[in-house]
Wavefront OBJ file of the C-alpha trace (Angstrom):
o trace
v -30.475 -38.104 -12.874
v -28.903 -40.436 -10.360
v -25.800 -42.450 -11.171
v -24.682 -45.581 -9.361
v -21.130 -46.732 -10.016
v -19.677 -50.099 -9.070
v -16.928 -52.555 -9.929
v -13.831 -51.104 -8.334
v -11.362 -53.180 -6.387
v -7.797 -54.325 -5.962
v -5.978 -55.885 -8.894
v -2.384 -56.641 -9.786
v -0.612 -54.776 -12.550
v -1.525 -56.264 -15.905
v -4.905 -57.354 -14.661
v -8.406 -56.251 -15.622
v -11.471 -54.739 -14.015
v -14.857 -53.671 -15.337
v -16.665 -50.687 -13.918
v -20.389 -50.181 -14.333
v -22.551 -47.098 -13.976
v -26.324 -47.252 -13.996
v -28.309 -44.106 -14.681
v -31.846 -43.460 -13.495
v -32.774 -42.241 -16.989
v -32.196 -43.759 -20.415
v -31.941 -40.643 -22.538
v -28.560 -39.214 -21.702
v -26.502 -37.132 -24.132
v -23.186 -38.287 -22.744
v -21.954 -40.692 -20.095
v -18.335 -40.836 -19.113
v -15.692 -41.696 -16.577
v -13.252 -39.486 -14.740
v -10.681 -40.404 -12.126
v -8.998 -38.645 -9.280
v -5.946 -39.251 -7.145
v -5.675 -37.481 -3.773
v -4.052 -34.094 -4.199
v -4.633 -33.994 -7.946
v -7.394 -32.699 -10.166
v -10.082 -34.989 -11.461
v -9.167 -36.056 -14.978
v -11.082 -37.314 -17.978
v -10.799 -41.008 -18.812
v -13.416 -41.915 -21.421
v -16.887 -41.015 -22.621
v -19.711 -42.405 -24.719
v -21.833 -39.999 -26.702
v -25.466 -40.754 -27.529
v -25.233 -39.060 -30.928
v -23.634 -41.427 -33.399
v -22.413 -43.800 -30.730
v -19.058 -42.056 -30.620
v -16.549 -43.013 -27.933
v -13.583 -40.929 -26.833
v -10.594 -41.651 -24.627
v -7.768 -39.964 -22.822
v -4.419 -40.710 -24.418
v -3.238 -42.417 -21.243
v -5.845 -45.181 -21.544
v -6.222 -45.608 -25.292
v -5.782 -49.212 -26.343
v -6.237 -50.467 -22.772
v -9.674 -49.203 -21.716
v -12.941 -49.640 -23.561
v -16.141 -47.776 -22.807
v -19.432 -49.250 -23.885
v -23.036 -48.402 -23.347
v -26.264 -50.360 -23.024
v -28.992 -47.823 -23.694
v -31.787 -50.216 -22.814
v -30.294 -50.604 -19.350
v -29.126 -46.991 -19.104
v -25.724 -48.377 -18.192
v -22.206 -47.504 -19.227
v -19.270 -49.833 -18.710
v -15.550 -49.238 -18.543
v -13.513 -52.322 -19.327
v -9.998 -51.734 -18.050
v -7.266 -54.069 -19.273
v -3.496 -54.064 -18.825
v -3.896 -52.019 -15.692
v -0.913 -50.099 -14.371
v -0.189 -48.795 -10.862
v -0.690 -45.271 -12.213
v -4.303 -46.169 -12.972
v -4.941 -46.280 -9.241
v -7.602 -43.695 -8.445
v -11.188 -43.143 -7.487
v -13.217 -43.464 -10.655
v -16.323 -41.339 -11.085
v -19.173 -41.834 -13.485
v -20.588 -38.640 -14.990
v -23.462 -37.773 -17.295
v -25.296 -34.938 -18.931
v -28.655 -34.862 -20.695
v -27.908 -32.178 -23.258
v -24.269 -32.571 -24.124
v -22.971 -30.255 -26.840
v -19.179 -30.264 -26.724
v -16.116 -30.357 -24.482
v -16.262 -33.899 -23.161
v -12.988 -33.597 -21.248
v -14.290 -30.757 -19.122
v -15.840 -31.567 -15.764
v -18.165 -28.582 -16.091
v -19.911 -30.210 -19.065
v -21.328 -32.949 -16.856
v -24.259 -32.110 -14.640
v -24.584 -35.432 -12.844
v -21.990 -37.450 -10.942
v -21.871 -40.823 -9.284
v -20.357 -41.533 -5.906
v -17.010 -42.891 -7.090
v -15.479 -46.332 -6.926
v -11.896 -47.043 -5.883
v -9.544 -48.863 -8.223
v -6.213 -49.950 -6.769
v -3.542 -51.492 -8.970
v -0.643 -53.094 -7.138
v 2.804 -53.449 -8.683
l 1 2 3 4 5 6 7 8 9 10 11 12 13 14 15 16 17 18 19 20 21 22 23 24 25 26 27 28 29 30 31 32 33 34 35 36 37 38 39 40 41 42 43 44 45 46 47 48 49 50 51 52 53 54 55 56 57 58 59 60 61 62 63 64 65 66 67 68 69 70 71 72 73 74 75 76 77 78 79 80 81 82 83 84 85 86 87 88 89 90 91 92 93 94 95 96 97 98 99 100 101 102 103 104 105 106 107 108 109 110 111 112 113 114 115 116 117 118 119 120 121 122
């Protein structure tokens, strides 16, 4: 599975951005977003599960970010509102065909996109 992420950029605090990730296959158990700041570990942001259409979020983005999925287009979106400087990071799209559990763990995702930089200025 190949993942192509896009939509990053520079935005002022309080602004919005929408990230997109297109997968080369439609049937994916889970698609999600992680982010990483230089010198820190990659952290979970949000995920969309195929089963039941469930969505999950990190506490730090709840109420501000929304993940959505278009199965026909094999695309997952991350709408980011009320952005803060601490949201600045490289955002990575991730996916796995046969997800079972543990969506916050990097090891549960077999496929990764190339990353897209989000910079939020104060």
